[in-house]
C-alpha positions in Angstrom: 46.6 -46.3 -1.9 47.7 -49.0 0.4 45.4 -50.8 2.8 48.0 -50.4 5.5 47.2 -46.6 5.5 43.5 -47.0 5.3 42.7 -49.9 7.7 43.7 -48.0 10.9 41.2 -45.2 10.1 38.3 -47.7 9.4 39.0 -49.6 12.6 39.2 -46.4 14.5 36.0 -45.0 13.1 34.2 -48.2 14.1 35.5 -48.0 17.6 34.7 -44.2 18.0 31.2 -44.5 16.6 30.4 -47.5 18.9 31.8 -45.5 22.0 30.3 -42.1 21.3 27.1 -42.8 19.4 26.4 -46.1 21.1 25.8 -48.0 17.8 27.6 -49.9 15.2 28.7 -48.5 11.8 28.2 -50.8 8.8 30.1 -49.9 5.6 27.3 -49.3 2.9 29.5 -48.1 0.0 33.2 -47.8 -1.0 34.4 -45.8 -3.9 37.7 -44.4 -5.2 38.0 -40.8 -6.2 40.8 -38.7 -7.7 40.3 -36.0 -5.0 38.7 -35.6 -1.6 34.9 -36.0 -1.8 32.0 -33.5 -1.5 30.4 -32.6 1.8 26.9 -33.8 2.4 26.4 -33.0 6.2 28.7 -31.5 8.8 32.3 -32.2 7.9 35.7 -31.7 9.4 39.1 -32.1 7.7 42.3 -33.2 9.2 45.5 -32.8 7.3 48.6 -35.0 7.7 52.1 -34.1 6.6 55.4 -36.0 6.8 56.2 -39.6 5.6 52.5 -39.9 4.9 50.6 -36.9 3.6 47.1 -36.0 2.6 43.8 -35.5 4.5 41.0 -37.3 6.3 37.5 -35.9 5.9 34.8 -37.0 8.4 31.3 -36.1 7.2 28.2 -36.8 9.4 24.6 -36.1 8.6 22.9 -33.6 11.0 21.1 -36.2 13.1 24.4 -38.3 13.6 26.3 -35.1 14.5 23.7 -34.0 17.0 23.6 -37.4 18.7 27.4 -37.3 19.0 27.1 -33.7 20.4 24.5 -34.9 23.0 26.8 -37.7 24.2 29.9 -35.5 24.4 28.0 -32.7 26.3 26.3 -35.1 28.6 23.2 -33.0 28.1 19.8 -34.2 26.9 18.8 -30.9 25.5 18.8 -30.5 21.7 22.3 -29.4 20.7 22.9 -26.2 18.7 24.4 -26.3 15.2 27.7 -25.0 16.8 27.7 -27.9 19.2 27.2 -30.4 16.4 30.2 -28.8 14.4 32.3 -29.0 17.5 31.3 -32.6 18.0 32.3 -33.5 14.4 35.7 -31.8 15.0 36.1 -33.9 18.3 35.1 -37.1 16.6 37.7 -36.3 13.8 40.3 -35.9 16.5 39.4 -39.2 18.1 39.3 -41.2 14.8 42.5 -39.7 13.5 44.2 -39.9 16.9 43.5 -43.6 17.3 44.6 -44.4 13.7 47.8 -42.2 14.0 48.8 -44.2 17.1 48.6 -47.4 15.1 50.6 -45.9 12.2 53.2 -44.5 14.7 53.5 -47.9 16.2 54.5 -49.2 12.7 57.2 -46.6 12.4 55.6 -43.8 10.3 56.6 -40.3 11.3 54.2 -37.4 10.4 52.5 -34.3 11.8 48.7 -34.2 12.3 47.2 -30.7 11.9 44.1 -29.6 13.9 40.7 -30.4 12.3 38.9 -27.7 10.4 35.2 -27.5 9.6 34.9 -28.0 5.9 32.3 -25.8 4.2 30.9 -26.0 0.7 33.2 -23.1 -0.5 36.2 -25.1 0.8 38.5 -26.6 -1.7 39.7 -30.2 -1.0 41.7 -30.8 -4.1 44.8 -32.9 -3.3 47.8 -33.3 -5.6 47.0 -35.1 -8.8 48.6 -38.3 -7.6 46.6 -38.6 -4.4 43.6 -40.9 -4.6 40.8 -40.8 -2.1 39.0 -43.8 -0.7 35.5 -42.8 0.2 33.8 -45.1 2.7 30.1 -44.5 3.5 28.8 -46.0 6.8 25.3 -46.4 7.9 24.4 -46.1 11.6 21.0 -46.1 13.4 21.6 -42.4 13.9 22.4 -41.6 10.2 25.2 -41.7 7.8 28.9 -41.2 8.5 31.3 -40.7 5.6 35.1 -41.2 5.9 37.2 -39.9 3.1 40.8 -40.9 3.3 43.1 -39.2 0.8 46.7 -40.3 1.8 49.9 -41.2 0.1 53.5 -41.8 0.9 55.6 -38.6 0.3 58.1 -38.9 -2.4 61.0 -39.6 -0.1 59.1 -42.5 1.7 57.9 -43.9 -1.6 61.6 -44.1 -2.9 62.6 -46.0 0.2 59.7 -48.5 -0.2 60.5 -49.0 -3.8 64.2 -49.6 -3.2 63.4 -51.9 -0.2 61.1 -54.0 -2.5 63.7 -54.4 -5.2 66.5 -55.5 -2.8 
């Protein structure tokens, strides 16, 4: 997986966490995986298709999700589990939306699908040739995990290979 595909998502997550949760996010662990990772908290998945394809999984522990829900609702009351799930979907939209803008500015064309709550019975297996970069972040509100499983589609990969050879 190329850093040019990953970096916009890392930058976007950092900006969104700072704005919505009012704190910084420090990378605590980075790992490669052959498929998208497991869920540890409340997670939402956004699929991408086109010149770039794959998925982004945003996974927040309950305390981080509830802090985000409080900020988004503007209410000091303890958020419900449903509110926390909605907040994670909204954060996913924000993170992916910011990153997609950067990738679009670089000329990539693709479609972003709406976020879906990922549950334990969900299956996140990508195609065999898609690697996932799993980035774990620590915040004062709890952990946030960003799982980026993206690749160039075959047509785009062929263009990049022929451009490198020329």
